[in-house]
Each structure stands twice: as C-alpha cells, then as structure tokens.
C-alpha positions, 0 to 999 in steps of 0.5 A: 856458732848461732844456728841461724836457720832455726832461730824463729826470732831472727830479723829478716836482715840477719836470718837464713832460709829453711835448710834444703833437706826440709824440702825433701826429707821423708821424716819432715814430710810425715812430721808436717802432716802431723804437726801442721796439716792436722792442726790448721784450718784447711780449705776443702771446697766452695759452698756451691758444692754443698749448697742444698740439703743432701748435697755432698762431696768427698775430699782427701786431706793428707790421707784422711778421707773426708765427707762434707754434706749439707743436712736436711736442717741446712747445717753444713757438717764434716765427717771422716768418710770411714764406715764405723763397721769395717772402715769402708766408704760411706760415700764416694765422689759428689752429688745429692743423697738422702742417706749414706750407705757403705758399699762394703756391708750396707751400714747406712747413715743419716745426713747428720752422721747418725747410724740408721741401719746395720744389716745382719747385726741381730744378736750382737751384745753391748752394741749401742748404734748411737756410739757408732755414727760417723766421726765428725770433723770440725767444719766452718764456712767463710766467704763461701769457702768451706774449711775443716780442722782435724784438731778438735782443740784448735782456735775457731776459724775467725781467730785465724783469719785475722784482718783477712776478711776486711782486706779481701772484702773489696773483691765481690767474691761471694757473689761470683760464679764458678767458672772453671777448675784445673789441677796441676801435679807438680814435681816439687815440695809444697814449701818450694811452691809457696816460697815462690808464691810469696814473693814478687821478686821473680816477677820481671824474670819469670812472669813477663806477661804479668809484669806488664800488668802490675806496677813492680816498683809499688809491689807491696808485701804485708805480713800478718800473724797467720797470712800474707797479703801481696798487692800491686796497683795495675798499670792499665793501658799505656801510650805506645803499647805494642800489645793491648793490656788486660785492664784499663787504668782506674782508681784503686785498681789492684791485684791482691794475692792472699796466702793463708797459713799453711796452704791456701790462697786467693788471687784477686783481680778486678774481674775474677778471683781464683781459689788455690789449694796446695796439697802435699802428696809426697816430699817432692810432689804437690797438687795445686787445685785452682778454681776460677770465679767470675761475675755472673754476667761474664760466665762463658764469655771471652773475658772469662776464658782470657782470665783463665788462660792468663792465670794458667800461663802464670801457673805454668811459669811458676811450675817450671821454676819450682821444679828446677829449684826442687832439683837443685835443692839436692845439690851439695853446694846448697844448704840455705840462702838469705832473704831480700829485706825488700822483696822476701818479707812474705817468705820470711813470714811463712818460714817463721810461722812454719818454725813455730809448729816445726821447731826442731 
C-alpha cells in the first residue's frame, strides 16, 4: 500500500493531507522548531521599531531570545539576547540605548555587540573580551520588514522571496504608517491555522462579511516554491445592496493574501495592509501577531478604525473554526483528509514545503 500521506511528489488529485497526529504530537513540535523554524527566514518586526541609531527591540523566537538594534553606523543587526558571562539579559523590552548592560552582573556591550565592560574581572587568565561579544544572528530587511535566520548557512532572504516583491509591489506598503497591533492566543496548532488561511474554500460559510466584498467565483490561488498568493477581485458596490460595502468598484481593485513559508503573511487591501506573524507556543497553542498599516492621511481616521474592526471580525471567525478543528483532530474517526483540486492548492503547496523539511 502506498503511503499517500508522506509522498511529497504526489499530485493534489491523488494526495492526502497531513496526518492528524502531526498537529498535536509533542515530538513533532520539537522537530519542527529544530528543522523548520531554526532554518528559515523569520519575520520579527517592522523597521519603525529600529528606525534610528540606538533603537532596539527584543523578540522571542521558538524560545530563543533575540535583540534587534540599529547601530550608530546605521546598520541593523541582530543578536541573541544572552549575556556571554552567565546568560543574563543584556536588554529587555524596546527603546533607545547607547549601550546594553546586563542586569545580572553589569557586563556591558556596544550597539555592534562588542563587549565593552566586565566589572570585577581583574586577574582572569586566558580571557579575550573580543571573543565574548554578543552572538550575532543573521538579519535582513525587505519591504520595511525585519527578518532573522538562526541558520548561518541558509540562502539569503531574496532567494527565498522569489516573485513576492513583484507581486506585492503594487500595494504601497513601504509608505504606509503603523496603525494598530493586536495579538491572538489561539488553542490550535500553528499548521491548523495556516491550513485555514491558505484556502478560500471556507469563505462563504465562515466569513459572510468578507464574502460580500470578494468575488468568490474568481478567487485564485497561485503557488510558488516558497510562498502562496491568494487573490480576488473586489466586487464593489452593487445595486440593491442592503448594507453598504467597504469598497467601491474600480479597475484592478483586488484583495491579495500572501503567505510565505513557514509562518508569516501580508494581507493587502486597497486601503490598508496587515502583517501577520504566526508563532507556535505549544503543540496546541499558537500566537498570532497582527499589525495594521494605513496611508498617512488615514491615521486615526474612521476608515482606519473600520479596517481594523473588519479584519478583527475575520480573525475571530477563523479562530473559532480552527479551535473546533484542533479538537476534532484527536477523534479516532479522523486520520487525514483529501484536497479539493480547485480550492486547496495553497494547502497542498504548504504541505509539500513542510514535507521537504519534515520528511519522516
């Protein structure tokens, strides 16, 4: 018997989805952290958080404490936020600093990570301060977004982005201003949430409000080697509408949803862009970080408020169905499913990418 579930080359028409235990196994969760999240480019923030020399912020990535800082030379750098003496924190939270001083024993570091001060260390032999700077983490920027990669041998970010810069370029995200940030603590596996994100199949039944805005019959999914683009024309106002629509009809007016392996997204609408980071916390617990960006003229406006409210409504609908699915994945009646050839190309693409790094 052919093992359909673990054949990464199987065509979507003949393939099965990932097996249910992969969505709650503790061993799988640990393997994913080691094989996926430690070897891929991870979105950790926006350039606004480290725009000026001395600006910094901290971030926890699968248990690794990170420190991102803009140096006095204007260069953005990433480090493990771990003091090289006895593993204290050189920094906490976010802000602007000229130096980083560990609150444990006072070891002090420059913004470029170099060790500057080691109190009470006279007489220590065979100690070279130059070898005890903060451990660096590969850091790159794109589209005003900040990424890190824990794997020093991984390909550069631009190779992983592929066609994404050209596809997302029509949305003027780089000039948009930060509007709001929300986090959602969800009782589901990170893959459960992404499976749901990567198909519009559930649009009519789970998202009636969004379904009114999009043309479901023309909903399109395009899979690339490292990302998936979902997009739909926006319907615009229709005669006889009982409730006003958010957008008026217009040429080339679309909603585009970009997911980049393994866990970050850009949701692009004509008047706003939201950035999502999906962080696995436990096998059946996931944190979703949402940030909304709008044109500067819309900051603090009713339009901006409505954009966030509309997105929040969609997110709450998604959380509800994902938590139901997560519970039911434990049922003895379910092991794996099949893909809709028309509607679940994005889910299939995700599972194939996943299997490449998690073959067993």
